[in-house]
Phi, psi and omega in degrees: 000132176251131185252133186223161176286153182283135178275175179298310185295327182290324176293319179295320174293323176294315178295325172300331184266006178084020177245094181281102184313312188294341182263359182247150183271128173074025183292131176221174172264134180244122181248138176240141174278160178304138181080354180287151179279128176274319170200157186235132181299137180086358181254156175309135170248118188280324188239144164274127189230141169256119178286121181264331181201155176098184182221148178212165180239144178252140181211163178231147186250125179279168178300334183278000180094355182276140181253137178241127179291127183257310178186172181254151172240151174221191183298138186097342184273165184251140173236125182113349188299318177294322177296321182298314188283333181280343179075033178245153178247025174250128179299134182269343181223171173249144184222126186235140181291134178256333169230188170299123183240133175243134185234151162269119188248135177239122179311122186292308185299315185292333185243009181299318181293323180293318185289327180285347181258002182258106191297311185297321182291319174300327172291327176297312178301314177303318178289328179289322179295320178296322181290322181294319186293320179298311181296320188287323177296313179305303181307316180294326178291325177304315180296331183275323191256342187247149181296155183299327183297321180292316177298317184292318180295322177295318179298311180303315184293329180285331191246357176290144179235116181066033176080004181243128174261117189228024179288146180300131186292322175300319179294318179301319185292322179288316179297326177265005168080050173216182173267164181299312183297314181297323180294318180299323179293317179300316180295323175297325180287321175298321177293324184289332185263014175073013176275332172222171171221156177300138176237010177092149170058042176069015173262156181220138180261135175281124179264322183230090182293323181297314183293321178296320184287322175299319180291323177283353177053016180078012174299149177060012180295142170283151182293000000 
């Protein structure tokens, strides 16, 4: 994580989201590289964050060690809203950057009282939580109701960067609710059908994006 001063446009984006940077203590810009952890469930959450640019994915870890995909985040989304409303400074979910991600970060502990007394901002938080609940419910239903091929095509389309799918395969298997062996068989089948091709080191290049999106039925798509 790289910490930088807020720029003028970033302050404007915060104000548009109901976050008056000048009235909050220690607001900064936070930059995360692809694959970098933004927060980890069960660990301290230092900042309340407004996503300004980039994409990330949120997941939760069950007691049996299996990880489940909850939703994807993009510019305009909030990280730390659940923790803010629960009054805890420990992350409830794990969030990892898919691309370069830039956030406006507000120290959570120092600013919680100010944030919780700002009516316009609380309305924004309520809408954000409702949106996350909707997306999380949809993603969980996808794992139960749709076949693996559909989920896999949708996940590849949602997480590929520059036409390259490079997500860790063991992690991918858990997130979309299948076994590693079954995932490999499905990837081989998609490659045999010409939708993707091997790019080495567990990575795959998208060959037919239109067919991949059609097979994925728009699951996991960002709004």
